[in-house]
TORPAMAR-499443 format. One record per atom (N, C-alpha, C): residue number from 1; chain; atom name; x, y, z. Coordinates in nm, 2 decimals, always signed. Example, Ala and Ser with C-alpha at 12.3 -4.5 7.8 and 13.67 -1.06 7.14 Angstrom:
# TORPAMAR-499443
R 1 A N +1.32 -0.57 +0.78
R 1 A CA +1.23 -0.45 +0.78
R 1 A C +1.32 -0.33 +0.78
R 2 A N +1.28 -0.22 +0.71
R 2 A CA +1.37 -0.11 +0.71
R 2 A C +1.29 +0.00 +0.79
***
This chain:
# TORPAMAR-499443
R 1 A N +0.08 -0.12 +0.00
R 1 A CA +0.00 +0.00 +0.00
R 1 A C +0.09 +0.12 +0.00
R 2 A N +0.05 +0.22 -0.08
R 2 A CA +0.13 +0.35 -0.09
R 2 A C +0.11 +0.43 +0.04
R 3 A N +0.21 +0.51 +0.07
R 3 A CA +0.20 +0.60 +0.18
R 3 A C +0.09 +0.70 +0.16
R 4 A N +0.03 +0.74 +0.26
R 4 A CA -0.08 +0.84 +0.25
R 4 A C -0.03 +0.97 +0.31
R 5 A N -0.06 +1.08 +0.25
R 5 A CA -0.02 +1.21 +0.30
R 5 A C +0.12 +1.26 +0.28
R 6 A N +0.19 +1.19 +0.19
R 6 A CA +0.33 +1.24 +0.16
R 6 A C +0.33 +1.30 +0.03
R 7 A N +0.43 +1.39 +0.01
R 7 A CA +0.45 +1.46 -0.12
R 7 A C +0.59 +1.41 -0.17
R 8 A N +0.60 +1.41 -0.30
R 8 A CA +0.73 +1.38 -0.36
R 8 A C +0.83 +1.48 -0.32
R 9 A N +0.96 +1.44 -0.31
R 9 A CA +1.06 +1.54 -0.28
R 9 A C +1.07 +1.65 -0.38
R 10 A N +1.11 +1.77 -0.34
R 10 A CA +1.13 +1.88 -0.43
R 10 A C +1.25 +1.95 -0.39
R 11 A N +1.31 +2.02 -0.48
R 11 A CA +1.43 +2.10 -0.46
R 11 A C +1.39 +2.23 -0.38
R 12 A N +1.47 +2.27 -0.29
R 12 A CA +1.44 +2.40 -0.22
R 12 A C +1.48 +2.51 -0.31
R 13 A N +1.40 +2.62 -0.31
R 13 A CA +1.43 +2.73 -0.39
R 13 A C +1.54 +2.81 -0.32
R 14 A N +1.64 +2.85 -0.40
R 14 A CA +1.75 +2.93 -0.34
R 14 A C +1.76 +3.07 -0.40
R 15 A N +1.79 +3.17 -0.32
R 15 A CA +1.82 +3.30 -0.37
R 15 A C +1.97 +3.29 -0.41
R 16 A N +2.01 +3.36 -0.51
R 16 A CA +2.15 +3.36 -0.55
R 16 A C +2.23 +3.44 -0.45
R 17 A N +2.34 +3.37 -0.39
R 17 A CA +2.43 +3.44 -0.30
R 17 A C +2.49 +3.56 -0.39
R 18 A N +2.51 +3.67 -0.33
R 18 A CA +2.56 +3.79 -0.40
R 18 A C +2.45 +3.87 -0.47
R 19 A N +2.33 +3.82 -0.47
R 19 A CA +2.22 +3.90 -0.53
R 19 A C +2.19 +4.02 -0.44
R 20 A N +2.14 +4.13 -0.49
R 20 A CA +2.11 +4.25 -0.42
R 20 A C +1.96 +4.26 -0.39
R 21 A N +1.92 +4.32 -0.28
R 21 A CA +1.78 +4.34 -0.25
R 21 A C +1.76 +4.47 -0.17
R 22 A N +1.64 +4.52 -0.18
R 22 A CA +1.60 +4.63 -0.10
R 22 A C +1.52 +4.58 +0.02
R 23 A N +1.54 +4.64 +0.14
R 23 A CA +1.47 +4.60 +0.26
R 23 A C +1.34 +4.68 +0.26
R 24 A N +1.22 +4.62 +0.31
R 24 A CA +1.09 +4.68 +0.30
R 24 A C +1.10 +4.82 +0.37
R 25 A N +1.02 +4.92 +0.31
R 25 A CA +1.02 +5.05 +0.36
R 25 A C +0.96 +5.06 +0.50
R 26 A N +0.89 +4.96 +0.55
R 26 A CA +0.83 +4.97 +0.69
R 26 A C +0.94 +4.96 +0.79
R 27 A N +1.06 +4.92 +0.76
R 27 A CA +1.17 +4.92 +0.85
R 27 A C +1.22 +5.06 +0.86
R 28 A N +1.29 +5.09 +0.98
R 28 A CA +1.34 +5.23 +0.99
R 28 A C +1.44 +5.27 +0.88
R 29 A N +1.45 +5.40 +0.86
R 29 A CA +1.52 +5.46 +0.76
R 29 A C +1.67 +5.41 +0.75
R 30 A N +1.73 +5.37 +0.86
R 30 A CA +1.87 +5.33 +0.86
R 30 A C +1.89 +5.20 +0.79
R 31 A N +1.78 +5.13 +0.75
R 31 A CA +1.80 +5.01 +0.67
R 31 A C +1.79 +5.04 +0.52
R 32 A N +1.75 +5.16 +0.48
R 32 A CA +1.74 +5.19 +0.34
R 32 A C +1.87 +5.20 +0.27
R 33 A N +1.94 +5.09 +0.25
R 33 A CA +2.07 +5.08 +0.19
R 33 A C +2.09 +4.95 +0.11
R 34 A N +2.18 +4.95 +0.02
R 34 A CA +2.20 +4.83 -0.06
R 34 A C +2.24 +4.71 +0.03
R 35 A N +2.18 +4.60 +0.01
R 35 A CA +2.22 +4.48 +0.09
R 35 A C +2.25 +4.37 -0.01
R 36 A N +2.34 +4.28 +0.02
R 36 A CA +2.38 +4.17 -0.06
R 36 A C +2.37 +4.04 +0.01
R 37 A N +2.31 +3.93 -0.06
R 37 A CA +2.30 +3.80 +0.01
R 37 A C +2.44 +3.75 +0.03
R 38 A N +2.46 +3.70 +0.16
R 38 A CA +2.59 +3.65 +0.20
R 38 A C +2.58 +3.50 +0.25
R 39 A N +2.46 +3.44 +0.23
R 39 A CA +2.44 +3.30 +0.27
R 39 A C +2.35 +3.24 +0.17
R 40 A N +2.35 +3.10 +0.17
R 40 A CA +2.25 +3.03 +0.10
R 40 A C +2.13 +3.02 +0.20
R 41 A N +2.02 +2.98 +0.15
R 41 A CA +1.90 +2.96 +0.24
R 41 A C +1.92 +2.84 +0.33
R 42 A N +1.88 +2.86 +0.46
R 42 A CA +1.90 +2.76 +0.56
R 42 A C +1.79 +2.77 +0.66
R 43 A N +1.77 +2.66 +0.74
R 43 A CA +1.67 +2.66 +0.85
R 43 A C +1.72 +2.75 +0.96
R 44 A N +1.65 +2.84 +1.01
R 44 A CA +1.70 +2.93 +1.11
R 44 A C +1.67 +2.87 +1.25
R 45 A N +1.77 +2.80 +1.30
R 45 A CA +1.75 +2.73 +1.43
R 45 A C +1.73 +2.83 +1.54
R 46 A N +1.80 +2.94 +1.54
R 46 A CA +1.79 +3.04 +1.64
R 46 A C +1.66 +3.11 +1.65
R 47 A N +1.57 +3.09 +1.55
R 47 A CA +1.44 +3.15 +1.56
R 47 A C +1.33 +3.05 +1.57
R 48 A N +1.36 +2.95 +1.65
R 48 A CA +1.27 +2.84 +1.68
R 48 A C +1.24 +2.75 +1.56
R 49 A N +1.32 +2.75 +1.46
R 49 A CA +1.31 +2.66 +1.34
R 49 A C +1.17 +2.68 +1.28
R 50 A N +1.12 +2.81 +1.28
R 50 A CA +0.99 +2.84 +1.22
R 50 A C +1.00 +2.88 +1.08
R 51 A N +1.12 +2.91 +1.03
R 51 A CA +1.13 +2.94 +0.89
R 51 A C +1.27 +2.93 +0.84
R 52 A N +1.28 +2.93 +0.70
R 52 A CA +1.41 +2.93 +0.64
R 52 A C +1.45 +3.08 +0.62
R 53 A N +1.58 +3.10 +0.62
R 53 A CA +1.63 +3.24 +0.60
R 53 A C +1.75 +3.25 +0.50
R 54 A N +1.76 +3.36 +0.44
R 54 A CA +1.89 +3.40 +0.37
R 54 A C +1.94 +3.52 +0.44
R 55 A N +2.07 +3.52 +0.47
R 55 A CA +2.13 +3.63 +0.54
R 55 A C +2.18 +3.73 +0.44
R 56 A N +2.15 +3.86 +0.46
R 56 A CA +2.19 +3.97 +0.38
R 56 A C +2.28 +4.07 +0.46
R 57 A N +2.37 +4.14 +0.40
R 57 A CA +2.46 +4.23 +0.47
R 57 A C +2.49 +4.35 +0.39
R 58 A N +2.51 +4.47 +0.45
R 58 A CA +2.56 +4.59 +0.38
R 58 A C +2.71 +4.58 +0.37
R 59 A N +2.77 +4.68 +0.31
R 59 A CA +2.92 +4.67 +0.29
R 59 A C +2.99 +4.67 +0.42
R 60 A N +2.95 +4.75 +0.52
R 60 A CA +3.03 +4.75 +0.65
R 60 A C +3.02 +4.61 +0.72
R 61 A N +2.91 +4.54 +0.71
R 61 A CA +2.90 +4.41 +0.77
R 61 A C +2.98 +4.31 +0.69
R 62 A N +2.97 +4.31 +0.55
R 62 A CA +3.04 +4.22 +0.47
R 62 A C +3.19 +4.22 +0.49
R 63 A N +3.24 +4.34 +0.52
R 63 A CA +3.39 +4.35 +0.55
R 63 A C +3.43 +4.28 +0.67
R 64 A N +3.34 +4.24 +0.76
R 64 A CA +3.38 +4.18 +0.89
R 64 A C +3.33 +4.04 +0.90
R 65 A N +3.27 +3.98 +0.80
R 65 A CA +3.21 +3.85 +0.81
R 65 A C +3.32 +3.74 +0.85
R 66 A N +3.43 +3.75 +0.80
R 66 A CA +3.54 +3.65 +0.82
R 66 A C +3.65 +3.71 +0.91
R 67 A N +3.64 +3.84 +0.95
R 67 A CA +3.76 +3.90 +1.01
R 67 A C +3.77 +3.86 +1.16
R 68 A N +3.67 +3.82 +1.23
R 68 A CA +3.68 +3.78 +1.37
R 68 A C +3.68 +3.90 +1.46
R 69 A N +3.68 +4.02 +1.40
R 69 A CA +3.68 +4.15 +1.48
R 69 A C +3.54 +4.19 +1.50
R 70 A N +3.52 +4.28 +1.60
R 70 A CA +3.38 +4.33 +1.62
R 70 A C +3.33 +4.41 +1.49
R 71 A N +3.20 +4.40 +1.47
R 71 A CA +3.14 +4.48 +1.36
R 71 A C +3.15 +4.63 +1.39
R 72 A N +3.17 +4.71 +1.29
R 72 A CA +3.18 +4.85 +1.31
R 72 A C +3.04 +4.91 +1.32
R 73 A N +3.03 +5.04 +1.37
R 73 A CA +2.90 +5.11 +1.36
R 73 A C +2.87 +5.12 +1.21
R 74 A N +2.74 +5.11 +1.18
R 74 A CA +2.70 +5.12 +1.04
R 74 A C +2.68 +4.98 +0.98
R 75 A N +2.72 +4.87 +1.05
R 75 A CA +2.70 +4.74 +1.00
R 75 A C +2.56 +4.70 +1.01
R 76 A N +2.50 +4.64 +0.90
R 76 A CA +2.36 +4.60 +0.90
R 76 A C +2.36 +4.46 +0.85
R 77 A N +2.29 +4.37 +0.92
R 77 A CA +2.26 +4.23 +0.88
R 77 A C +2.11 +4.21 +0.88
R 78 A N +2.06 +4.14 +0.78
R 78 A CA +1.92 +4.11 +0.77
R 78 A C +1.90 +3.97 +0.73
R 79 A N +1.79 +3.91 +0.77
R 79 A CA +1.74 +3.78 +0.73
R 79 A C +1.61 +3.80 +0.66
R 80 A N +1.61 +3.74 +0.54
R 80 A CA +1.48 +3.73 +0.46
R 80 A C +1.42 +3.60 +0.50
R 81 A N +1.30 +3.60 +0.56
R 81 A CA +1.24 +3.47 +0.61
R 81 A C +1.14 +3.42 +0.52
R 82 A N +1.13 +3.29 +0.51
R 82 A CA +1.03 +3.22 +0.43
R 82 A C +0.97 +3.11 +0.51
R 83 A N +0.84 +3.10 +0.51
R 83 A CA +0.77 +2.99 +0.58
R 83 A C +0.73 +2.88 +0.49
R 84 A N +0.72 +2.76 +0.54
R 84 A CA +0.67 +2.65 +0.45
R 84 A C +0.58 +2.56 +0.54
R 85 A N +0.46 +2.54 +0.50
R 85 A CA +0.37 +2.46 +0.57
R 85 A C +0.27 +2.39 +0.47
R 86 A N +0.16 +2.34 +0.52
R 86 A CA +0.07 +2.27 +0.43
R 86 A C +0.01 +2.36 +0.32
R 87 A N +0.01 +2.49 +0.34
R 87 A CA -0.04 +2.58 +0.24
R 87 A C +0.07 +2.61 +0.14
R 88 A N +0.19 +2.56 +0.16
R 88 A CA +0.30 +2.59 +0.06
R 88 A C +0.40 +2.68 +0.12
R 89 A N +0.48 +2.74 +0.03
R 89 A CA +0.59 +2.83 +0.07
R 89 A C +0.55 +2.98 +0.05
R 90 A N +0.57 +3.06 +0.16
R 90 A CA +0.53 +3.20 +0.15
R 90 A C +0.64 +3.29 +0.22
R 91 A N +0.66 +3.41 +0.17
R 91 A CA +0.75 +3.51 +0.23
R 91 A C +0.69 +3.53 +0.37
R 92 A N +0.79 +3.54 +0.47
R 92 A CA +0.75 +3.57 +0.61
R 92 A C +0.79 +3.71 +0.65
R 93 A N +0.88 +3.78 +0.58
R 93 A CA +0.93 +3.91 +0.61
R 93 A C +1.08 +3.92 +0.63
R 94 A N +1.12 +4.02 +0.70
R 94 A CA +1.26 +4.05 +0.73
R 94 A C +1.29 +4.06 +0.88
R 95 A N +1.40 +4.02 +0.92
R 95 A CA +1.46 +4.04 +1.06
R 95 A C +1.59 +4.12 +1.03
R 96 A N +1.60 +4.23 +1.10
R 96 A CA +1.72 +4.32 +1.07
R 96 A C +1.79 +4.36 +1.20
R 97 A N +1.92 +4.37 +1.19
R 97 A CA +2.00 +4.43 +1.31
R 97 A C +2.10 +4.53 +1.25
R 98 A N +2.12 +4.64 +1.32
R 98 A CA +2.20 +4.75 +1.27
R 98 A C +2.28 +4.79 +1.39
R 99 A N +2.42 +4.81 +1.37
R 99 A CA +2.50 +4.85 +1.49
R 99 A C +2.52 +5.00 +1.48
R 100 A N +2.49 +5.07 +1.59
R 100 A CA +2.50 +5.22 +1.60
R 100 A C +2.55 +5.25 +1.74
R 101 A N +2.65 +5.33 +1.76
R 101 A CA +2.70 +5.37 +1.89
R 101 A C +2.74 +5.25 +1.97
R 102 A N +2.80 +5.14 +1.90
R 102 A CA +2.84 +5.02 +1.97
R 102 A C +2.73 +4.93 +2.01
R 103 A N +2.61 +4.96 +1.98
R 103 A CA +2.49 +4.88 +2.02
R 103 A C +2.41 +4.83 +1.90
R 104 A N +2.37 +4.71 +1.90
R 104 A CA +2.28 +4.66 +1.79
R 104 A C +2.14 +4.70 +1.82
R 105 A N +2.07 +4.75 +1.71
R 105 A CA +1.93 +4.78 +1.71
R 105 A C +1.86 +4.67 +1.63
R 106 A N +1.74 +4.64 +1.66
R 106 A CA +1.67 +4.54 +1.59
R 106 A C +1.54 +4.59 +1.54
R 107 A N +1.50 +4.54 +1.42
R 107 A CA +1.37 +4.57 +1.36
R 107 A C +1.32 +4.45 +1.28
R 108 A N +1.19 +4.44 +1.26
R 108 A CA +1.13 +4.34 +1.18
R 108 A C +1.02 +4.39 +1.10
R 109 A N +0.99 +4.33 +0.99
R 109 A CA +0.87 +4.36 +0.91
R 109 A C +0.82 +4.23 +0.85
R 110 A N +0.68 +4.22 +0.85
R 110 A CA +0.62 +4.11 +0.80
R 110 A C +0.62 +4.11 +0.65
R 111 A N +0.57 +4.00 +0.59
R 111 A CA +0.57 +3.99 +0.44
R 111 A C +0.49 +4.11 +0.38
R 112 A N +0.40 +4.16 +0.44
R 112 A CA +0.32 +4.28 +0.39
R 112 A C +0.39 +4.41 +0.41
R 113 A N +0.50 +4.41 +0.48
R 113 A CA +0.57 +4.53 +0.51
R 113 A C +0.54 +4.59 +0.65
R 114 A N +0.45 +4.53 +0.72
R 114 A CA +0.41 +4.59 +0.85
R 114 A C +0.53 +4.57 +0.95
R 115 A N +0.56 +4.67 +1.03
R 115 A CA +0.66 +4.67 +1.12
R 115 A C +0.62 +4.60 +1.25
R 116 A N +0.72 +4.55 +1.33
R 116 A CA +0.70 +4.48 +1.45
R 116 A C +0.70 +4.59 +1.56
R 117 A N +0.65 +4.55 +1.68
R 117 A CA +0.65 +4.64 +1.79
R 117 A C +0.78 +4.65 +1.86
R 118 A N +0.81 +4.75 +1.93
R 118 A CA +0.94 +4.76 +2.01
R 118 A C +0.95 +4.65 +2.11
R 119 A N +0.83 +4.62 +2.17
R 119 A CA +0.84 +4.51 +2.27
R 119 A C +0.89 +4.38 +2.22
R 120 A N +0.85 +4.35 +2.10
R 120 A CA +0.90 +4.23 +2.03
R 120 A C +1.05 +4.23 +2.00
R 121 A N +1.10 +4.35 +1.98
R 121 A CA +1.24 +4.37 +1.95
R 121 A C +1.33 +4.35 +2.08
R 122 A N +1.28 +4.37 +2.19
R 122 A CA +1.35 +4.34 +2.32
R 122 A C +1.39 +4.20 +2.33
R 123 A N +1.31 +4.11 +2.28
R 123 A CA +1.34 +3.96 +2.29
R 123 A C +1.46 +3.94 +2.20
R 124 A N +1.47 +4.01 +2.08
R 124 A CA +1.58 +3.99 +1.99
R 124 A C +1.71 +4.03 +2.06
R 125 A N +1.71 +4.15 +2.12
R 125 A CA +1.83 +4.21 +2.19
R 125 A C +1.87 +4.11 +2.31
R 126 A N +1.78 +4.06 +2.38
R 126 A CA +1.81 +3.98 +2.50
R 126 A C +1.88 +3.85 +2.45
R 127 A N +1.83 +3.79 +2.34
R 127 A CA +1.89 +3.67 +2.29
R 127 A C +2.03 +3.69 +2.23
R 128 A N +2.04 +3.80 +2.15
R 128 A CA +2.17 +3.83 +2.08
R 128 A C +2.28 +3.87 +2.18
R 129 A N +2.25 +3.91 +2.30
R 129 A CA +2.35 +3.94 +2.40
R 129 A C +2.44 +3.82 +2.42
R 130 A N +2.39 +3.70 +2.40
R 130 A CA +2.46 +3.57 +2.42
R 130 A C +2.56 +3.55 +2.31
R 131 A N +2.55 +3.61 +2.20
R 131 A CA +2.64 +3.59 +2.08
R 131 A C +2.77 +3.67 +2.09
R 132 A N +2.87 +3.63 +2.02
R 132 A CA +3.00 +3.70 +2.01
R 132 A C +2.97 +3.83 +1.93
R 133 A N +2.99 +3.95 +1.99
R 133 A CA +2.96 +4.08 +1.93
R 133 A C +2.81 +4.08 +1.88
R 134 A N +2.72 +4.01 +1.94
R 134 A CA +2.58 +4.02 +1.91
R 134 A C +2.54 +3.94 +1.79
R 135 A N +2.63 +3.87 +1.72
R 135 A CA +2.59 +3.81 +1.59
R 135 A C +2.62 +3.66 +1.61
R 136 A N +2.51 +3.58 +1.58
R 136 A CA +2.53 +3.43 +1.58
R 136 A C +2.58 +3.40 +1.44
R 137 A N +2.67 +3.31 +1.44
R 137 A CA +2.73 +3.26 +1.31
R 137 A C +2.63 +3.15 +1.25
R 138 A N +2.61 +3.16 +1.13
R 138 A CA +2.52 +3.06 +1.07
R 138 A C +2.61 +2.94 +1.02
R 139 A N +2.54 +2.82 +1.00
R 139 A CA +2.60 +2.69 +0.98
R 139 A C +2.65 +2.67 +0.84
R 140 A N +2.65 +2.54 +0.81
R 140 A CA +2.71 +2.49 +0.69
R 140 A C +2.64 +2.55 +0.56
R 141 A N +2.52 +2.58 +0.57
R 141 A CA +2.45 +2.64 +0.46
R 141 A C +2.48 +2.79 +0.44
R 142 A N +2.55 +2.85 +0.54
R 142 A CA +2.58 +2.99 +0.54
R 142 A C +2.70 +3.02 +0.45
R 143 A N +2.74 +3.15 +0.47
R 143 A CA +2.85 +3.21 +0.39
R 143 A C +2.97 +3.13 +0.37
***
């Protein structure tokens, strides 16, 4: 008897590493800068394994990805999130962090461009305090 409720395997859609993108206008003005994909798409374990992400970086952040030194002010990292469930695959929005005055600031926007509340961003800051210079390194699918 054939399995019930299974789908044939399919290839995961990938964004091209090195592609450029604009971040949604719902995010603060400090994000309105060119961003480049610096990872392949991978499951975001640090965000509860709720979605796949591609990491994006501006020029200041790209210069430090392999340096092992702290990120400079002006560095911006973003994750473009995609969800996959029984309804299929859908954009989930952006998660963004920007370093200013030696401190990371956090923002998020849903797939429709709606911004997250400041209360939600405190959870980001609390978790990222555990990472080296506030940035968790991504795994084998990353940069």
